[in-house]
N, C-alpha and C positions, 0 to 999 in steps of 0.2 A: 212442152220442147222435146223431139223425139231425139236421141241418143244421138243422131249421123247428125242433125241440125247443130244441135247444142256441139260438136266437135269441129264441126265446119265454123261454126262463130267464135269457138276462143281460138281455133288455127289464123281467121283473121287476125283476132285480137294481136298474138305474137306477130305475125307478120306485120304488122304495124310498127307494135315495138322493135324488131329485128331493123326496118327502114328506120326509124328514129336512131338507131344505134351507130348506121352506118352514113347518115345523110349527110351529103355534102354540100354546101351551098355554093350558089355561083357566083356571091360575094363572099368570100371566105373568113369577114365581120360579124355577119348573121348565121353563120351556119350553128351557132349556138341555142340563139332565140330560137328560131325555127325548129330543131331539134326540140327543143322543149316546146316551142308551140304543137308539133304533133303529137308528142306525149300529152297534152294537155287536152287535145283536142278528140284526142280518140280516148280519154277516160272518160271526159265528160259524154260525148255522143253514146259508149256502149254503157255505160251509168244509163242513161235516161232512157235508153232501150231495154235494161235490164228486164222492166215484170213482162215485157210483150209475151204473148201467148197464142196469138191470131200465127197459123205459119206464112199468111200470104204475106201480113205486115214486115214478119223476119224476115221474108224473102226480099223485100224491098230494100231492107236497111241492109240486106247483105250486098243487094247490086248496088245499094248509094256508097256502100266499103269499098266496093272493088272497082268503080269509076273512079271513085275519088283518088285510089291507091294508084290508079292509072295516067289517072289524067297528071297527078302530082310527078310521078316519075320521068312523064314523057317531058314535060316542060318543066323541068326541077324546081317546081314550085309547091311549098306545102302546101297554100294557103286556095279554096276555091273560088274557082272565077268567079267573075260576076256576070249578072245577066244583064245584055244590053238591052234592056226594054224600058222605056220610062214609064212613070206610073200611073199615066196613064194616055199613055202611047198606042195600045186600042183603038181604033174607030168605032164607032156607033151607030147605030140606027136613031131617029129620030125617035123621041118618047119612051127611048131604052132607061133604065136605071142602074147604077153604081157596080147593082151586084151583077151583070152582065161583063163587066171591065174585071170583076174580081176575079168572076170563075175562068173568066180567058187566061186571066194573070199565073192563078195557081195551074190551070191546063201546060201553062208554057214554060213552066218551073223547071231545070231541067234534073233528073235522078239523083244527082250526084248534090245537089242542093235542096233535097225532102228536109231532111233534119234541121235547118236554119228557119226560124221566121221571117217577115218580113222587114222588123228593125234592124238586122242584125245583116 
């Protein structure tokens, strides 16, 4: 990882914690739980991606972080927005296997949910 990339990642990490510290929920009772969620989610995802060395995958993670920050601030909701696509919602042609469905679902996944698996 280059020094510039490292500085950018650390800057994003600190930005997330600053946002969490000043977070105000639309429902005042939920403010503390949402702050804890923001901190926990940041720690989990940054630690999960700590060992990345490929510049392209690091850039994708940075893009995901920026997207989640902007979406969270815009909608005043720290939780990731759901994908409104049923599990078998993409039509397939006759004779096609489940692989095509899975590939299309993976391609339809938005950038801000790349770190989340299908089960969560």
